[in-house]
C-alpha positions, 0 to 999 in steps of 0.5 A: 825295569831290568835294573830295578829288578836286579837292584832288589836282589842286592839291597834290602830297600823295598821298591816304592811303587806309585799306583798307575792311577796316580801316574795318569792323573798327574800326567793328564792334569799337567798336560791340560794345565800347560795346554791352557797356558798355550791357548791363553798366549795364543788368544791374547795378543797382548801376550805375543811378546818374547817373554811369553813365547819363551814361557810357551816353550817351557810349557811344551817341554813340560807337556812332553815330560808328562806325555813321556811318562804316560806313554811309558806307563801304558807300555809297561801295562801292555807288556804285563798284559802280554800284548807287547814283548820286552825285546821285540824290534817294534818294542825297541823302536817304541822304547827309543822313541819314548827315550827320545821324547824324555831327552827332548823334554829335559833339553827343551826345559833347560834351554827354555829356562836359559832363554828366559834367564837371558830375556830377564837379564836384557830386560833389567840391564838394557831396558831402553834397548830391550825392544831393539835387542829382543824382537819378536822375530829374533825370539822366534829364531832363537826358539827354532834353533833351540828346538832344532838342536834339542830334537837332533840331540834327543834322537842321537842320544836315544840311538846311542844311549849305551855308548859312554861317549854319549852318556857322559856329555848328556849328564855333564850338560845338566849341571853345566847349564844349571851352573851357567844359569846360576852364575847369570842369576848371581850377576843379575841380582848383584847388578840389580842391587847396585842399580837400585841404590843409584835410582832410589830417588827416581820413582818411575825408574824404581817402579820399573826396576821392581817390575823387572825384579819380579820377573827375575824372582819368578824365574828363580822359582822356575829354576828351583822347581825344575831342579827339585823335580828333575835332579832326582831322575837325572841322578837315577840315570847316572847311578844306573849307568855307572854303579848299578851293582852298588847296594847304595845306588840300588837302594836309591834306584828303588824310588824310580817311580817317585822320581818319575812322578816328580817330573810330571809334578813339574808340569803341574807346578809351572803353570801355577807359577805363571798364573800366580805371578802374571796378572796378564795371564790371570786375567786371560784365564778368567776370561777364558773360564768365565766366557767374558770379553 
């Protein structure tokens, strides 16, 4: 907020402010939607598969992103009302905790997407050995390692966020992981196209191939939505750290509230993709809302 106030003095761009009611509405809807996904996977034993566990991991990351923006907005409101100060020890610890939650949400989303991409890759190209390679126990171990690493990294980055040595690896990680997933995608689709030509004469294999490619397309949608919703905020962090005094950077930072709202929109869009692309989840949601067996 200090950077935003300073930016108004060096640029003619008007700061765009999103109403608090919009913040809270979008955040609550995102939290409830992802909570429904978690409940659906827990209740339906047919969904106790590695792929859906990785989707649950992504849902938890989305919930943390919405919760972070909600708490941050409440914190700002309390500061404006005079109940909290901006530079107190308690407020600093609270701010570090919220920053840690934001970083945890971002890292959790990146590594969850990476896990889903790897799972889709194995499903498509090692279909006969998939259940031996990606067992339920192995998937849980992968998720435990991911969240342990993300939790430790988020705490370390939040505590040493003012050090350049901390900011640079964090900002490099985002495009690096996106580039790695993109390479995995290109390789996946090129091989899938080659395999599709070879098995075009096998009806059952073709159906299986179409099913696996549908999962790959779903993951492509996930990745596209993630980039559109998170990239503007990550760019804001980079500009705030490396060129806060530049008028052009300051002009971009005037839409800080819009970038924050996009993060919460990601939490709303992802569950819609699950429900639209997965017949099993759609069926589970119908049973949950209609109270039918």
